N, C-alpha and C positions, 0 to 999 in steps of 0.2 A: 555776808559774803565769806567771812573767814570760817564759818561753820562747815562749809563744803570740804575744803582741804583738811580741816581738823578731823572731820568724820572719816574721810578717806584714809588719812594717815593712821587713825586708830584701827580701822578695819584691816588695813595692810599689815600693821604690826601684829594684830591677832592672827591673821592668816599665816604670816611668816612663822609665828610661834607654833601654830598648829601643824603646818606642813614641813617646817624645818628648813625651808629654803625660800628665796625670793622667786616670784613668778618670772618667767622668761618669755621674751618675744623674739620673733624673727626680725632681723634688721639687715637689709641688704643680703649679703651672702652668709651671714652668721647669725648668732643669737646674742641677746643682751638681757641681763637681769633688770627687772623693774624695781628700783630702790625707792627709798623714802623721798628723795629730792624730786624725781619726776612725778611722783604721786602728788606732792604738795604743789609743785609748779603747775601741773595740769589742772588741779582743782582751783587754784587761784586764777589762772587764765580763763577757765570756763566761767567762774564767778564774775570776773571783770567783764567778759564779753556779754554775759547775761544782764548784768547791771547796766552796761552801756546801752544795750538794746532797749531795756525797759525805760531808761531815761529818755531815749529818743521817742519811744512810743507814747510816753506820758505827755510829751510836748506836742505831738502831732496827731494823736488819735483820741477818740472819745472812750474807748474801752481797752486801755493799755494792758491791764492784767490778763484779760481773756486772750488777746492776741499774743501776748508774750508767752502765756502758758502753752498755747498751741504750737508756737514756733519752738519753744524749749523741748516739748515732747517729741517733735519731729527730729530735732537735732540730737536728742538723746537716743532715739531709735537708730538714727544713722551712725552715731558714734559707736554703737555696739558692733559694727562691722570690723572695727579695729581688733578687739580681742577675739572675736569669733574667727577672724581670718589670719591673725598674726601670732596668737599665743602658742606656746610650745607645750602641748599636752592638755589633757582635760582639766587637771587641777589649776594650771595657770589660766586657762580659759575661764573657769568658774570664778576664780579670784578677781580677775580683771573685769569681767562682766559685772560682778557685784560692786566693784569700786566705781564703775561708770554709773550704775544704778543708784548708789549711795550719793554721789555728787549730784546727779540729776534730781533725786528726791529732795535733797536739802535745798537746792536752788529753786525748784518748781514750787515747793511748799513755802519757802521763806522769802524769796525776793518780791513777789507781787504784793505782799502784805506789809511792806515796810512803811 
């Protein structure tokens, strides 16, 4: 579970180094940069939610890994609406979509095999 926020933070740091600024999102009437803390916290929360769902599925279903993977992929697809609709500029959109995909990939590939 810790791999998702770690991978996202590494990707965020690389992206910030390459583009020279933090990605920015629209918040209310203004904009806000996406720094390392929100990247890590979001990755941790996604991992915790996924782990909790998997634990519940393991207790009550016969195919928890398959069900969890399908749910996780649907949630990942829906989560992309955030950066696609709220990022400021194409570079921020690309960086934030990649962060979502990285967290999703680490969780989808890592959690059901624990």
